[in-house]
N, C-alpha and C positions, 0 to 999 in steps of 0.2 A: 433458581439461578444462584450461582456461587460467586460472591465478591471476594476474590482471593488475594488481594494485595492492597496496600495503602494507596490512597488517592493523591497524597502530596508528593511532589517531585523529589524532595529530599529523603523521604521514607521509603519510596518504592525501590525495588532492587535494580541493579544495573545488569542488564542481560542483552545479549545480541538478539536481534529479531529472529535469526535462523534457529537459535536455541529454543525460543518460545514456540515457534512454529513446529519444530520437530518433536517437541514434547506433547503436542496436541493432535497432530495429524499423522496417521499411519500411512506413510507415502509409498512404501514398497508395493507395486502393482496397482496403485490407486489411479482412478481417472479423475483428473483435476483440471479446473479452469482457473486461469490467472487473469482476473478482469482488471483492465488498466495496466497491462503488463509492461508498458514502456519499452525499454530496450531489451527486455527478456531476461534480466539478471536473476530475478526470483524464479522464473520458469526454469532456467537451467539448473538452479540449486535443487529444485524439487525433482527435476528429471534425473540428476545425479543420484538422488536418494531412491530412485526406482519408480517414480510416478510417471504416468503417461499424461502429458500436459498440453493443453491448448491455451495459448496466450491470446488475449483479445484486447484490442486497443483501437480507438478511433483515429489515431494519429498515424498517417502514412510514413513520415520520416522516422518516427520511433520504431515502427514495425520493420522498416528497412534495416535499421541498425540491429534489431533482434534477429532477423533472418540472416544478416551478414556475419553475425558473431559465430565463434567456434561452437559446435554442438556440445551437448552435455558430456559426451565421452562415453555414453553407454553403448553396448553392442548394437542396439537398434536406435533409430532416430526417434526419441521419445518426446520431441517437441514439434508443435505446429503453431502457426501464427495466422490470425484472422483479423481483418479490419471490421469492426462492428461496435455497437453501442451496448452498454450494460443493460439497458432497458428493452433491448431487442436482440436477444442472443440467438445466433443461428445454430441452435442445438435442439435435439429432441427431448421430449419429457423424460425425466428420470434416468438420464444417461451418466450422471456424475456421482462420484463418491464424496467430493469436496469442491467447494468454490471459494476462491480467495479474493478479497479486496485488500490489497496491501498498500496503505497510504493512498488509496484511490477513491473510496466512496465519496469523500467530500468534493472530488473533482466532477462527479456526476451533477448535472444541474439540480438544484434543490427541488424543483417541482416534479422531477421524475426519479428522485432517490427511492421513493416508496415503490415505484413500478420496477426499478432495477432489483430491489430485494424480492419482489414477487417473482420476477424472472429467475432469480437465484433459486427460489424454492421450487419453481416449476421443473428446472433441469436436474435437480438432485433426486436421488433415489430416497426411499424411506430410510431414515436414520443418517442420511448424509449431512455434512456439516457446512455451514457458512462461516468462514474465518475472516473477520474484518478487523484489521489493524489500522488505527488512526492516530496521527500526532495530536497532542492536546494543544490548545491555543494558549500556551505559556512557555516560558523558558527563554534563554538568551538567543537561540536560533530563531525562534518565532519572532522575537522583537526585531532581530536583524532583518527578517523577511518582510515585516509588516509594511514598511514604505513601498515596497514593490507590489505586494498584493496581501491585503489584510483578509485572512481566511476565517476570522472569528465567526462570522455568520454562517458560512457554508459548513464549517466543522460542527457548529451547533445543530444545523439542519440535518446533517448525516446522523448525529446521535439521536435526534428525535425520530428519524425514519427507522433507525434500528430498533428503538424501543416500541415503536408502533408495530413493526413487523413481528417482534417477539410476542406481542399481545394478540396477534392475529391467529387465524385458524391453521396456517401451514407450518409455522416455525415456533420454537421455544428457545429461550436463552438458557444455556447451561453454565456459562462463565462470563464474568467480567473481571479483567485482570489489568492492573496498572503497573508499569515498569518504566525504567529509563533505558534508552538504547543508545550505545555509542555510535557516533557518526563521524566518519573521516572525510575531509576534503583535501585534496592534494596541495592546492595553492589558492590564493585569492583569485588568480586568473581563471582557474578551473571553476571556482565558485561563480564568477560572473558569466562565464560561458555556459554553465549549467542552467542558470536562471533563464537564459534565452532559449536553450535547447528544449526545455520543458514546454515553454510557450513563446513562440517567436514574436507575438504581439507585444511582449514586454520589452523588446529591444530598445525603442526610443527612451523609455523610462529608465532602464538600466544604464544606458549611455549617459543620460542627464544626471543620474545620481551615482555615477561610478566612484567618484572621490569619497563621498560619505559612506557608500557601501564598503569600500576598501577599509576605511578606518573602523567601521563597526565590526567587520569580519576579523580584523587583527586584534581588536580589543576583546571580542567575545570568544574566539577560539583558543584552545590550548595548543601551542606549537610543539610538536615532537619531531623526531628525525624523519618520520614517514608522512608528515603533513600536519594539518590542523584538526583537532578533535573537539567535538560538541557532545552534549548529552541531550537526547530528544525525549521529553516526557511523552509517553505513549500509552495507548489503551487498547486491549484486545477485547472484542465481544465475540463469543462463540455461540452460534445458534444451530439447533438441530432440526432437521425436517421430520415432521410427524410421519 
């Protein structure tokens, strides 16, 4: 396993998520699953880079947005979207070159995170890669989000599940990489709307705390002409299928 960047937020390099991903995954012609794909933003990025992508998410409204979005623009339709769970993928054994969990593994219930990684290994060919990007439980944006949903425990659970999977018979870890990712939010209204879009159950809490969330957002974000910018301390774990 290669630990290839500093662990502290101030020392880690500032890099776009897409830059980190493109450096590590050969996407041209690859068969890729995007687990927890949400509205399909990353699926379209990978499709534009030449991958054949299946986006998988348990959320019907998110998948509806993914399907309604403009396709990647490739000559063929390189995207498909399926409603399913990470621990029960509707895919045959060994069918993928790569499987991506982008800011998503900690959203899998902790008791089945290990099962989700076992499913990832099952659907990968020998030599295929599991690409897991996770936000760290630190930084100004994390503190801003904490009153809405404190993800400290679930993020720690996801990391434990990753390390357990890497020590198992099917997968080995090839890299652990820490970096800071720029993150733009158009406005405070878009921030509040996004909190509810991700999880509609948050709506009453977001409404009750709207004033304090607004103040926190304006204090934490760096306002520029194109919106408010944050830096998200992030970690990549790259695992290879035996």
